[in-house]
C-alpha positions as CSV (number, residue, x, y, z in Angstrom):
1,M,144.8,-106.3,-74.7
2,G,146.9,-109.4,-75.4
3,S,148.6,-109.3,-78.9
4,L,147.0,-105.9,-79.5
5,M,148.9,-104.2,-76.7
6,L,150.0,-100.7,-77.6
7,S,153.7,-100.3,-78.5
8,S,154.4,-97.5,-76.2
9,Y,157.8,-98.8,-75.4
10,T,160.3,-100.5,-77.7
11,S,163.5,-102.2,-76.7
12,T,165.3,-101.0,-79.8
13,S,164.8,-97.8,-81.7
14,K,164.3,-97.7,-85.5
15,K,164.2,-95.0,-88.2
16,V,161.3,-94.1,-90.4
17,K,161.8,-95.7,-93.8
18,N,160.0,-96.0,-97.2
19,T,158.3,-92.6,-97.0
20,G,155.6,-91.8,-99.5
21,V,153.8,-88.7,-100.7
22,Q,150.4,-88.0,-102.0
23,L,150.9,-85.8,-105.1
24,Y,148.0,-83.6,-104.3
25,T,150.7,-81.9,-102.1
26,F,152.3,-80.8,-105.3
27,R,149.2,-80.4,-107.4
28,K,150.2,-77.1,-109.2
29,E,153.7,-78.2,-109.8
30,M,152.7,-81.6,-111.2
31,L,150.4,-79.9,-113.7
32,T,153.1,-77.5,-114.8
33,D,156.0,-80.0,-115.1
34,A,155.2,-83.6,-114.0
35,R,158.6,-85.1,-114.8
36,G,160.6,-82.3,-113.3
37,T,158.5,-82.2,-110.1
38,L,158.8,-86.0,-109.7
39,K,162.6,-85.6,-110.0
40,R,162.6,-82.9,-107.2
41,I,160.4,-85.2,-105.1
42,A,162.8,-88.1,-105.5
43,D,165.7,-85.9,-104.5
44,L,163.9,-85.4,-101.1
45,G,164.2,-89.1,-100.4
46,I,160.6,-90.0,-101.2
47,Q,160.2,-93.6,-102.3
48,Q,156.4,-94.2,-102.6
49,I,154.1,-92.2,-104.9
50,E,150.3,-91.8,-104.7
51,T,148.6,-89.9,-107.5
52,A,145.5,-87.8,-107.4
53,R,143.1,-86.8,-110.1
54,S,143.9,-83.7,-112.0
55,D,142.8,-81.5,-114.9
56,K,145.2,-83.6,-117.0
57,G,143.9,-87.0,-115.9
58,H,145.1,-89.4,-113.3
59,Y,148.7,-89.2,-114.3
60,Y,149.2,-85.4,-115.0
61,G,149.3,-85.6,-118.8
62,L,151.5,-88.8,-118.8
63,T,150.2,-92.2,-119.8
64,A,149.9,-94.8,-117.1
65,K,152.9,-96.6,-118.4
66,E,154.9,-93.4,-118.7
67,M,154.1,-92.5,-115.1
68,K,155.2,-96.0,-113.9
69,Q,158.5,-95.7,-115.8
70,V,159.3,-92.1,-114.7
71,C,158.9,-93.1,-111.1
72,K,160.9,-96.3,-111.6
73,D,163.8,-94.4,-113.3
74,L,163.9,-92.0,-110.3
75,G,164.0,-94.9,-107.7
76,M,160.4,-94.5,-106.6
77,T,157.4,-96.8,-106.9
78,L,154.0,-95.8,-108.2
79,R,152.1,-97.4,-105.4
80,S,148.6,-96.0,-105.3
81,G,146.2,-93.5,-106.8
82,H,143.1,-91.5,-105.9
83,V,140.2,-91.8,-108.2
84,Q,136.4,-91.6,-108.3
85,L,133.9,-94.4,-108.6
86,D,132.0,-93.0,-111.6
87,K,130.9,-93.8,-115.1
88,N,134.6,-94.1,-116.2
89,W,135.4,-96.7,-113.6
90,Q,136.3,-99.5,-116.1
91,Q,138.8,-97.1,-117.8
92,T,140.2,-96.1,-114.5
93,M,140.8,-99.7,-113.5
94,N,142.4,-100.5,-116.9
95,E,144.8,-97.5,-116.5
96,A,145.7,-98.6,-113.0
97,A,146.5,-102.1,-114.3
98,E,148.7,-100.6,-117.0
99,S,150.5,-98.4,-114.4
100,G,151.3,-101.4,-112.2
101,Q,150.1,-99.7,-109.1
102,E,149.1,-101.9,-106.2
103,Y,146.2,-99.8,-104.8
104,L,143.3,-97.9,-106.3
105,I,141.6,-95.6,-103.8
106,C,138.2,-94.0,-104.0
107,S,138.9,-90.5,-102.7
108,S,135.4,-89.4,-101.7
109,M,131.9,-90.8,-101.2
110,P,130.3,-91.7,-104.6
111,S,126.9,-90.6,-103.5
112,D,125.4,-87.9,-101.3
113,G,123.6,-88.6,-98.0
114,Q,124.8,-88.6,-94.5
115,T,122.6,-91.5,-93.5
116,V,123.2,-95.1,-92.4
117,D,121.2,-96.4,-95.4
118,N,123.4,-94.5,-97.9
119,Y,126.6,-95.7,-96.3
120,K,125.3,-99.3,-96.4
121,K,124.6,-98.8,-100.1
122,V,128.1,-97.4,-100.7
123,A,129.6,-100.3,-98.8
124,D,127.9,-102.6,-101.3
125,L,129.3,-100.6,-104.1
126,F,132.8,-100.7,-102.5
127,N,132.6,-104.5,-102.1
128,K,131.7,-104.8,-105.8
129,A,134.5,-102.5,-106.8
130,G,136.9,-104.5,-104.7
131,E,135.8,-107.7,-106.5
132,E,136.4,-106.0,-109.9
133,C,139.8,-104.7,-108.9
134,K,140.8,-108.1,-107.6
135,K,140.3,-109.6,-111.0
136,L,142.9,-107.1,-112.3
137,K,145.2,-107.9,-109.3
138,I,144.6,-104.4,-107.8
139,K,143.6,-103.6,-104.2
140,F,140.6,-101.3,-103.9
141,G,140.3,-98.9,-101.0
142,Y,138.6,-95.8,-99.6
143,H,140.1,-92.5,-98.2
144,N,138.2,-90.6,-95.6
145,H,137.7,-86.9,-94.9
146,E,136.1,-85.4,-91.8
147,Y,132.4,-85.9,-92.7
148,E,132.4,-89.7,-92.5
149,F,132.8,-89.4,-88.8
150,E,129.4,-87.7,-88.3
151,S,126.7,-89.9,-86.7
152,S,123.3,-90.9,-87.8
153,K,120.8,-93.0,-85.7
154,G,123.5,-93.4,-83.0
155,Q,126.1,-94.8,-85.4
156,V,129.3,-93.2,-86.7
157,L,129.0,-93.4,-90.4
158,Y,132.6,-94.4,-91.0
159,D,132.0,-97.4,-88.7
160,V,129.0,-98.3,-90.9
161,L,131.5,-98.5,-93.9
162,L,133.9,-100.6,-91.9
163,N,131.2,-102.9,-90.6
164,N,129.6,-103.5,-94.0
165,T,132.7,-103.9,-96.2
166,D,134.7,-107.1,-96.7
167,P,138.2,-106.5,-95.4
168,A,139.6,-108.8,-98.1
169,L,138.1,-106.6,-100.8
170,V,138.0,-103.0,-99.4
171,K,141.2,-101.6,-97.8
172,M,140.9,-98.4,-95.8
173,E,143.3,-95.6,-96.3
174,L,143.1,-93.7,-93.0
175,D,143.7,-90.0,-93.2
176,L,144.9,-89.4,-89.7
177,G,144.6,-85.7,-89.9
178,W,140.9,-85.7,-90.7
179,V,140.3,-88.3,-88.0
180,I,141.5,-85.9,-85.2
181,V,139.8,-82.9,-86.7
182,A,136.6,-84.9,-86.4
183,G,137.3,-85.4,-82.7
184,K,138.1,-89.1,-83.0
185,S,141.1,-91.1,-82.1
186,P,143.1,-93.0,-84.7
187,M,144.4,-95.3,-82.0
188,D,140.8,-96.3,-81.1
189,Y,140.3,-97.3,-84.8
190,F,143.6,-99.2,-84.8
191,M,142.4,-101.2,-81.8
192,N,138.8,-101.7,-82.7
193,Y,139.5,-102.5,-86.4
194,N,142.9,-104.2,-86.1
195,G,144.7,-104.5,-89.4
196,R,142.1,-102.7,-91.5
197,F,144.3,-99.7,-92.5
198,P,147.1,-100.7,-94.8
199,L,147.5,-97.2,-96.1
200,W,147.7,-93.9,-94.2
201,H,147.7,-90.3,-95.0
202,L,150.2,-88.9,-92.5
203,K,149.0,-85.4,-92.0
204,D,149.6,-83.1,-89.1
205,M,146.7,-80.7,-88.5
206,N,146.0,-77.3,-87.0
207,I,142.8,-78.2,-85.3
208,A,141.6,-74.6,-84.8
209,K,142.0,-73.8,-88.5
210,K,141.2,-77.3,-89.7
211,Q,144.2,-77.0,-91.9
212,S,147.2,-79.2,-92.5
213,T,150.6,-78.0,-91.3
214,E,154.2,-79.2,-91.1
215,F,155.0,-82.1,-88.9
216,G,155.3,-81.2,-85.2
217,K,153.3,-78.0,-85.5
218,G,149.9,-79.6,-85.2
219,S,147.9,-81.9,-82.9
220,L,148.7,-85.3,-84.4
221,D,150.8,-87.6,-82.2
222,I,152.9,-88.8,-85.0
223,V,155.4,-90.8,-82.9
224,Q,152.6,-92.8,-81.1
225,L,150.9,-93.6,-84.3
226,L,154.0,-94.8,-86.1
227,K,154.9,-96.9,-83.1
228,N,151.6,-98.7,-83.5
229,S,151.6,-99.1,-87.2
230,K,151.6,-102.9,-87.0
231,V,148.3,-102.8,-85.0
232,A,146.8,-100.7,-87.7
233,G,148.1,-103.0,-90.4
234,M,149.9,-100.2,-92.1
235,K,152.0,-101.1,-95.1
236,Y,152.6,-97.7,-96.6
237,F,152.0,-94.1,-95.6
238,F,151.8,-91.0,-97.7
239,I,152.5,-87.5,-96.5
240,E,149.8,-85.2,-97.6
241,Q,149.8,-81.4,-97.0
242,E,147.3,-79.1,-98.6
243,D,148.4,-75.9,-96.8
244,Y,151.9,-74.6,-96.5
245,T,153.8,-72.0,-94.4
246,S,155.9,-71.2,-97.5
247,T,156.0,-73.6,-100.5
248,P,155.1,-77.3,-100.9
249,F,158.8,-78.2,-101.3
250,E,159.9,-76.2,-98.3
251,S,157.2,-77.9,-96.2
252,M,158.1,-81.3,-97.5
253,K,161.8,-80.7,-96.6
254,E,160.7,-79.8,-93.1
255,N,158.5,-82.9,-92.9
256,M,161.3,-85.2,-94.1
257,T,163.7,-83.7,-91.6
258,Y,161.2,-84.3,-88.8
259,L,160.8,-88.0,-89.8
260,Q,164.5,-88.5,-90.2
261,N,165.1,-87.3,-86.7
262,L,162.6,-89.7,-85.1
263,N,163.7,-92.8,-83.2
264,L,160.8,-95.2,-82.9
């Protein structure tokens, strides 16, 4: 494997740092009290923020500049945001530029059709979106779910996206939980598409229920993946949890404790 050899063993251990969160984890709380919720998130030790679309817009009723400033005042960085590639795309890009965020992530396929032809068309749309974002000094990317790993004509559709997008224009945010639910291996993607995944959703999954769960309770090999983050090209990861044993904050405390106890 040469330079891509898996990092199964390390000579020195290191701690997990610069933890991020996808705010969909706190979707109800953010709509009720965005500023107060962000303060509670910062108190957990979170440093990187990724937004998600909401009924109050991309920034939960705040302006792009307000969202940037609130995060900064709390010692966090507004790093990324989930959006749709739709008729409001230009406005979405303009807002992202105002917010100062580095990444703008298309959160789901912009057109229906589980076919190779549709995924090739979407890849073309993504390349164009990447070019448009680049002009505004923003990095464009795509976030997967489970369905992209279905096959058509002998090809895995997610692979069609990877093979037909320009790595310089389209960054992949790999949702590790959905990858394993689909029966695929994140490590295989790290090795076969080295460096293509600068962003991750770090999400443990109960495979039987197809539901996210607290770290250490599911089937995701978190330690192995974090040890091989350089192979993936990972720069930032965001914890995302849609389902909780108790509350979002109790689950996030548990997740943070799990990460803090790791030695990589």
